[in-house]
N, C-alpha and C positions, 0 to 999 in steps of 0.2 A: 820802562822803554824810555827813553829820552826824548825831547821834542825836538832835537832834529832829525832821532829816529824815526819818529812818528811822520814827519814832515816826508822823510825820506821815501817811508812805506807808504801815505800815502799816494804819493806822484807812481810808484813803481804798480800800485794797483790800476792807478787811473791809466797808467800805459796799457796793462794788460787786459783792462777792461775796452779799452778800446779798439786793442788788438782783436778780440775776441770779438766785438760787433763787425769790422770790417771781414773776420773771416767768414762771420755768417754771412754776410751779404753776397761775398764773392766768390768763394769756395763751392764750388758744387755736391748735390747731395749723393752720398753714396748708399750703396744699396740697402746695407740697415736700416738708412734713414726712411728711405723709399718703399721698405718695406712696414714698417711702423706707419706710414702715411697710408699705403694699400688696407693694410689689415684692421686700421684700428682708426685713424684720422677721419679718414675718407666715410667709414661706417659709422663714428662715435659710439661705438664700444671700444669700454675698455676693461670689464669688469673679469677676470681673469675666467672662473667658468662661465661666460656667457658671451665671451669675444673670441676670436680664431686662437685656438691653442697654440701657442709656440713662445720661445724664450726670450723672443723678439719684444715680446710684452713688458718693457719695461713701465707698471702701470704709472705711477704718478707723473712720468714723462709724457704717455699715453694721454692722459688724462689733460695736465697741461698743454698739451700740443692742440687737443681735438678745441679745448677754449681759445685758444691765440689764433686758431687757423679759420674758426667761424666769428670770431672780431675782427681779425685784419686779414682774412683772406690768404689764399695759396701763395706761399712765397718762401723761402728759403731761411729766411732772415725772422719769419714769425713762426715758422716750425722750431726754430733752434729758439727763441726765445725763453723760453722756461729755463733753458740750462746758462743761457748768458745769464738770467737774473740770480742763477744758482752762483754765478760765481761774487757776487757780493757776498750771500752767506758763507763761503768758503774763505772770503779776506776778511770777513768779522771775525771768526773763528781762527785762521790762524794766525791773527794777530794776540786774541783772547790766551790761544794756548801757547801761545811765544812767551810770554809773560812768566812761565814756569822754569825758564834760565834765565839765571841772574848776569849770567857773563854775556856781554853784546857779540863776541864770536857764536856762543854756542846755540842765542838766541835766533842771529842772522843767518847759522849754518840750515837750522830749522825752518827755518820762512824758504831760502833761496832752494833749500832739498823741493820742498813744496811746490811753491809759486815759478820756482826757475826749472822745472821740465818741461819742457814744451808739449812732452806727449801729454800729461796730466790734463795741461790746459787746453788742448786741441779739444776734448769733449766738451767744454762749455761753449764751445762754438757747432756744438753737433745735436739733433737731434733723437740723442739717447738718454741711457739713464744713468751713466758712469760718472758723469760731471755731477749731478745730484747729488747722487749717493756720496761720492766723495770730498762735498761739502757739508752733509749731516752728520757724514762718521766724523770728521774734526769736532764737530759739535757734541756727538757723543761722546767724545773723548776726554773733550772741556769740561761737560757738565759730571764727568764721574767725578774726574779729578778733584774736582768743587766738591763734591758729595761726601767726597773723602775729607775733606780739610775742613767742611762744616759743617757736615751731618746732618744736614736740613734737606726735609722732603721735597721742599721744591725743585730743587738738582734733581733729582729721581725723577719727578714730573716731566721736567725738562729732557734728560735723557731718553725715557721711553719715546716721548714724541719724536726729539729727533731720530730714536729707533726705528721707531714706524715709518718716517719720511723716510730714511736711507733706503731699507728694506723693500720698501714701495719702489723706489727709484731702480733696486737692483738686489738680486737676492742671494748674488757674489758674494757680500757682506755677512753671509749667514753664521758662516764658521765665527768670526770676533764677537757676531752680537752674541751668539749661544755661550761664550764664555765671557763675557761681561757680563751675562745674565747669570751665570754660578757663581760670578764673582760678589755678585751685588745682592745675592741671596744669604753668602759666606757670610758676609759684613753685618746684614741687617739680623740674621738670627744668632750672631756671636755674642752681641751686644746688647744690653739691654736698652743703653739710651739711645739705641738707633730705630727699636722696632716699632717707633713711630710713622717709617717709611715703610711698614708692609705692605701697605694698601697702595702706594704706587711701582712697590716692587712688583707682588700682584698680576697688576694691568701691564708692567713689563712681559713677565713668564707668558700672560694671555698673549702677548702681541708675538713673544717669540716660537708660541705655539701654534698660532695660525700662520708665522713662516715657515716652519717645518712641515707642516699639513699642506699647504702650497707647495711646496717644494716637491713633497711624494704623490703629489695630485699630478704635479707635471711631468713627475717622471713619469708615471703610470701610462699615460697620454703618450711617452716619447718624446718629449719635449727637453729634458735636461742634458742636450748633445753639444753645449759648450763647451769650449777645452777642445783638447784633441788626443789621438793614441800615442803611447810614447814612452818618456820617463821625465820623471819632476826636473832633471839636469835640462833636457833641450826642447822641453816645450813650456815648464816655468820659468824657471832662470833665465836661458837666452833667450826667449822673446822681451822680457822684461828688460835686460843688458842692451838687447838690441834697440829698442823703439826708446828707452830713457835715455842713454847717452851713444846710439848708435854705433855699438859694438855687441856681437853677440860670443864674441871668442872669449876675450879679455874680461869683459864687464861680469859674467856671470859668476866668474872667480872671486871678484870682489863684492858680490852682490852676499855668496856664500860665505865669506870673509866675516863682512859685518854681520851674518847672524849667528855664525860660530861665535862671535865676538858677545853678543847678547847672550848667549844662552850661558858662555863661562862666566859672564857677570852675574846671571841672576843663579847658578849655582851656588857661586860664594857667597851671596847674599844670605840664599837659603839656608847656608847650612849655618848661620851665625845667627839667624832671627825667625821665629814665629811666623806661621802661614799667615795670619792676619797683618803684621806687620809687612811681609813681602807684599802682600796684595796693595797695601797703599804704597809702597815704593818702588816696584817694580810692576806694574799691571799690564803696562805697553809689551814689558819681557814674555811677561803671561798671554798675553794676545795674540803677539805673535808666531810663538814658538809652540801654543795650544792650535792656532790657524794651521799652520803645517802637520801639526798631525792630524788633525782634522782632514786635510788634504789625502792623505795616506791611509786612514782609516775609512774613508770613502771610495776611495779608489779602488780599496782591495775587497773593502767589506758589500759595499753598492755597486761596485763596477762604472763607477763615473771616472769622467775624462779628468786628464791634468789641467787644472787651469792655465790657461798661456795668455799673454799680453793684457787686454783691458779685464779678463775676467780673473787674472790674479793681483790687478791694481792695488785692491786693498792690501795687500803684503806691504806696499811700497812708503804709506804714510807711517806703517807700524814699524819698518826696518829702519827708516830716517830719525823717528824720534826714539829709538829703543838704543840706536847707536850713538847719537848724541848723550842721551844719559848716561851708556856705559862709559866712554869716553871720559865724560865726568868725574867719574869714580876710579878714574884708573890713579895709581899710586906714583904719582910722575909730576914734574914739574907741570905749572900753569901753562908757561909757554908751548911745552910740548904735547898739552892738551888741545891749546887751541889751534897748532898746527896741523894735528889729525883731521881734527872738525871742518876746520874751513878749505879739506879735501873736498865737501861737499860746494865750495864754491864753484866747480869746473863746470856746475848744472845750468849757471844762466849764459854762461861761454857758449854749449850746445846749442842752447835754445836761439839766442841770436843767430848762429850760424844754420836755423833749423826754419826759420822765421820765412811766413810766405802767404800769398792769399791764391792761391789757386790749387791746391791739393791738399789733402788728410796723408800724414807723413806714411801711417801703416795700411792705407787703402789707397794709395798713390795711381797704382793699376787703372784703378776707375775713371780717372779724368779721361774725359773725350772732349775737345777742344773745338773753338768753331770753324777750324778747317776741315775736319771731317765731317761735319753736318754740312758744309758749306758742297763738299763734294758728291755728296749722296743725293741734296735737293740737286746739284745741275741736274741728274742722271735723267730725268724724264721729259726735260726738255730737248733732250740726245737721244734718247730710245722710243719717246711716243708711249711710255707705261712708267708705275712705279718700281725701282729695283726692289730685290731681295737683300738683306741685312742679315748675315749672320755672325754671332760671338759668343763669348763666354756666358755661362749662364747667370751670373751674378749680374753684369754690364748690360742687360737686357733692361732691369730697374732704373740703374743710373742713367743709361742710354736714354728714357724714354721719360724720367723726370727733366733731364737739364731741356731736351727739345720742349719737352712742353711748358716749363718756365723761362725759356731765353725764345721762346714766339718761332722754333724752328719745323716744317712741314716736312717732316720723314714718316717714311713708315717702321714697324717693328721689327725690332732686334730679333732674331729667333737664334737661339740656342740648339735644337735638335740636331744631331748629327754636327755639332761643334768641330772643325771649320769644315762647312759645307762647301762641296768643291764647286757646285753648280751655284752658289751663290753670286749675285751681281758685285757685291762688296764684303769683304771679312774684315773684322776689326780683331786683329791679334794682340794680342796681352804680351807683353815682354818676356813676363818670367813665364808661360806656358811652357816653352821650350821646344811650339810647334812652329813649321813653318807654311807657307799660304801653299795651297794646291798647283801643281802645274796650270797655265794657262790664265795667272793671275800676275799684275804686277802693283808694285807699290806706287801709290798717287800721294800720300802726304804721310808724316812720321810728326810723333811729338814727344818734345825731347823731356819734358817732365816725367811724363810715366813710361817713357819707352815703348808706348804704343803703335801702332802702323798701320794704317788702313789699306787695304788690295782690293784691287777692282780687276772682274774677268773681263779680258780682252775681246771674246766674243761675245755680247752680250746680248747682240742683233739676232745669233740664233733661235732664239723663243719664238715658236708660233703659235699665234694666238688658235685654241681650241674648242671654246665655245663662250657665247656671253649669256648671261640674264638677266633682265631687270623688272623691278616691279615696284610698285607706287602704293600708297595708303596700306599697306599690310597689316593685319593685326595679328600680335603673340598673344594667344588665350592660353596656353598649355607651357610645360616647360623646356619643351625642344622646338624650334621652329628649323625646318630645313629649307634652307634654299638651293642646293643642287646635291644631285645624286648621279654619278654617269659611269659608264663602265672605260677602265682606262688601262693601256700596256704596264706590265708590271717593270719593265726596265726603263721606265721612263724618269725624268724631275718634272714635277708641277708646280705652278707659283698661282695663288689665289690672289687678285687684284679686287680689293672690296671698299666700296663706297656707303658709307651708311647716314641718312640723314632724318633728326627726327624734327617734328613739326613745331616743337618749341625751345628747341635748339639744345637741347639736353637731357640724358637719358633719363625717364622717368626712374627706374628700377637698374638694378646691378644685371648686366648684360657681357656676354663671354661669345666671340666668335670661336669656334672650333672647327679646323680642318683634320677629317680623318680619313684614310687612307685603309683600306680591309682587303687579304687576300682571301681565294674562294672556300676556304674553311673560317671564314668570319673572325679569323684573328686578327688584332689589330698591329697594323704595320708602321704606321705613324699617326700620333697626337697631337696637332698646336696648337694650344688654348690663347687665345688673344681675348684681354680681357679690358672690356673697352670703355668702360663708365668712368675709371679712375686718369684714362688718359684723353679724354673730351675736354677742349676746350670747352669753355662757357659759351665767348663770344664768338664759334665759330659752329653754325649746325651740321658743318658736315665732318663728316670723320672717313680718311682714307688712309689703308696700310696694306700689307701685302705678308701673306703667309705661303709656306713653301715646304716640300718634302718627296722624298722617294719612294715609288713603288719598292718590291720587293725582289725586282730582278729578275723575276722569273713569268709568274703566272698572269694572267688576265686580274686586277684589282679592283674596286671600288672606291672611287674617291666622293666623299658626302662635307658639304660646307653645312654647315647647322649654326643658330643660335642659340645657347643654352641661357636660359632667362630663370636664373640662381635662385630668386623669390618668388616667381611662377605669378607676380604680377601682372595685369591683363597690359598690351601695350597698344596703341593705335596710331597710326598715322605714318609707318614706318616706311621709307622708301631706300631701296639699296639699289645698287648695279654690281656685278659681279663676272669679273672676266679670268678664265682659265687660260693660261700660257703652258704649253709644253715643249720639253728639248729632248733629245735624246741622251741617254747615259753613256 
């Protein structure tokens, strides 16, 4: 790379790093990030078999996010800082790996193919594992190629460390890492001069065995749910095309064509050269095609879903690198080769057109603007009580975290029976294909997400049913009952709860639950609200609403209780509870 190229590359990376910082500050957290905060950051538990079992636990991201949260406090940028710093790793190793291409057009086709993807860069401004995994995976590819050319065991040690970091950031990279491990074994055992690398190769194998064991452990607990039903075309190729270049109809054909081009190049090379030489010259091809085979085998043998969008992101750098290398080997003029490779220069154009500081491209529907919160906050002064808010289940997380970080005083969003016809407010997502129930009017609309907020016109018809209040209460057992009353089965019920702790913050994880049962003691409605993570540390009072409907038939029993999940004694708890009723 020439001196001028280095300057341009440095300026490009500086621009992207500043953009990532700004996005980390201004783009609201999405539900996956909030789930990471709730399950892992708040509890401080990140070790897979000790923490909450879920595919959301990208262990490296969870660990680093815990550290930055404890050190810098809870902010969107502090939770995302680990991935932002991960971009530095990506920038370094994209630069290193790009030097394998001698022609500047091929070199910049690779650079812009990776750094010019807005979709890929977005992950470095999110508290997820995908950005970190991509950065470390490029490092894995670089150190493997260095090992092939230098035969130094130090490169295998570096490769194994980067592989461990990559897989701990995202297990979705398991297929290419397994294939790379197999190629390492073949190289190290087929040449006596390379057997000094056996020890680091064995360490790499141990890393892979642990990753495989963890994957099967997660599957046994039902946590390997990522991806979707369907087929490879509409789930993997279409989703990648849609998010990489904004097109899910033509782009998948282009991605498939690039993949077939890589396959043909590998087959032509393999027919003329032995396997050992093919590993050295076409290892990117082997990783790409082997990973695709792994996806199909895993689907048909283990019953896993086809990966989509971010879960299939590991295919992208392999496709870019393999395609560029295959173009280099074409028996055509250099001008024609560079013309084909320069097609990747379209990615920065798509990047510039998608730049924003207010939403995540693939989760734009989760955006809740300040105007929505303002409408909800104004309700109490008009009606004399807190409102009920109904929304989609993933929105409940992003809604409450945005409210907490931005200082909005709003009740919980409840997803039970969404869209609840008797809720005071309904937040409708644009892509759900739903309409607001009769009696609701649209009060505000967000042009970015297409989401709309609807308010019930007859909110004042709610009647106060009962009130309970107590001070200085002690929670000694796992469950503490606040209220138990008989109610009509055809009613809609809203519980307005105010809780105050003497020290200003919950001493233990607490969840308040609204439960409605029929005469047969069967649960009609179960609505939980986890209080501890949504609690403002500088405000000792938590206020929220929960709501649900009866079964529409016989007399029901409504119970409100606090679930002390860790059964730690709590003293000095003050609470005030109001129950409202409306006829359905």
